[in-house]
N, C-alpha and C positions, 0 to 999 in steps of 0.2 A: 774721226768725225768730231767736230768741235761742239761743245754745249751751246745751246741757244742763249742762255742767260749768263754764261761764263761764271758759274758758281761751282762750289764743290760738288764733285760727282757723287750721286747717291746710288745706293744699291737696294734692291728689294729685300726687305727684312722679314717678310712673311705676312700672313693674314690670319685673322681669327674672328670668330663670332662670339659675342658675349651676351647673347640674349636668353640664356638659360639660367635664370637666377630664381631662387625661392626663399621667402621669409616665412617661418612658421613659429608658432609657440610650441615649445618642446612638449611632446606628448598630448597635444590638444588639437587633433584633426577636426573636432566638432566646432571649433571657434574660428570662423573665417575672418581674415584680416581685411577684406574689402579690396578696393582698387589702390594698391600701394604704388605711389609715384616716385618716391625717393626714400632712401635709407642712408643715414649718416652715422658713423660710429667713430668715437675717439676714446682711446685708452692710454692713459698717461701714468707715469711713475714720478714720484717726488724724489729728487736727487739733490743733496746738499754738497757743496764743494767747500772743504775746509783746508786751511793751510797751517803749517807749523811755524809760528813766529819765533819759537825758542831756538830754532836752528839758525836763523839769520843769514841764510844763503851760504852755508858751509860747503865743503867740497862734496857735493852730491852730483853724480853724473847726470847730465841732461841740461846743462845751461845752454841757452840759445846763442850765447856769444862765443861758444867754444872753450870757455875757461873751465868748464866742469862744475861751475858754481850754480846750483839750481835750488829752488825752493820746493819742497815736496808738497804735493796737492793730493788730497784724499777725497774719494767719492763715497758718500754715505747714502745708501738706498733707503728710501722711506716707503710710505704706503702707495698703493696704486688706486686709481679711480677711473671709472668709465662713464661716458656720457654719449647720448645718441639722440636721434630724432627719426620719426617716421612721418612722412607726408602722404596723405591719402586723399582720394576723391570719394565722396559719399555717393554710393550707387546702389545697385540691385541687392547687394548682401548687407546693406546697412542696418538691417534689423537686429544684428548681433552686436551693435555698437555698445549698448549699455552693459552687456555681459563682458565685453572686452574692457571697458572702463573699470568695472568692478574687479576683474581679474588682474589687470595691470596696475591698478591704482591702490591696491591694498598694501599698506606698509607692513602688515603682519604676514603677508604671503607673497613675496616677490616671485616673479615668474622667470623661467629660462626661455630664451629665444634661440633659434637657429637660423643662420643666414648661409645658404649654400650658393656658391657661384660655380657655374660650369661654363667653360669656354674652350675654344679650339675649332678645328675644322675637321670635317669628315675626311676619310682617306681619299686621295685623288683617284678619280676614275679616268682610265685611259680611253680615248676616243679614236676613231679611225679618220678624223678629219685633218690630220697632219698639222694641227695648230701647235705652234711652238709654245711651250709652257715656260714661264719665267722661273728661273732657278732662284731658290732662297739662299741668301748669303748667311754664313755662319757668323753670328754677331758675338757669340761668346758671353751673352748676358741673359740667357734664358728667355729672350723676347721673340724668337722666331715662330714660325708656324709649328703647331703641335697638334697631335691628335687630341680628342676630347679629354680634358682633365677637370678635376673638381676640387674645390677647397670648401671646407665647412668651418664657419665661425660660430662658436658656441658662446652665447652671452648668458652669463649666470647671474641670478639675483637682480633681474631688471625690474625697475619700478617707475611708473609714470609720475612725472613731477609737474607737468604743465600740459594744458590742452588749449589749443586755439582753433577757432572755426571762422572762416571767411567765405563770403560769396560776393560776386560782382554782378552788377545789373546787366552788363553786356552779354555775358555767356550763361549766367545763372548756375555755374558749376560750384558746388559746395566743397570747399577745400578744408581739410583738417590737418593740423600739425601737432604731433605729440612729442614732447621732450621726455627723455628717459635718463635715469642714472642706473648704473649696474656695478656689480662687485668684481667680476672677473671676465676675462675674454680668453678663449682658447682657440687655436687654429689647428686643423687637421686636414691632411690631404686624403681625399676619398679615392680609393682604387676600385677598379671594376666597373 
């Protein structure tokens, strides 16, 4: 059978649900985060690239022209730094906002945050309706259908650096955006 649009044939790679995510302040179940709409994290490392000019392209394996003449390059790792933002809608649990600001905004007492992502599909249930189930192709890149799995990002030493609040006349939804800086980011797979 020929393809309708004469494009590259595609195969079903799998399905997953990604609606089980949670953001918490580590060890603070008493401090609600409100209606979180968006979380963004960025963790970078400073890397300097240095060259050895005293060598002058001597006979070092690795020259791109096949001559064996290459110039050595060295990577020097520096400090790491993390940034992030949390976008929220102010709503029913907004009474704890001031406590959140005090907790996250104290330069003398930065907080730890945990972001847990759970994704996957529940095991397939067989039915008696003779419906053909689409088989999942093995893509070899860990992107196919999987049972429920979880990853936990631990954000250490988070400090609020900026707070913005907006409201529009059309919908009267009060939006809040918080910028953070943090010291370290760890990633762990959660089993069970």
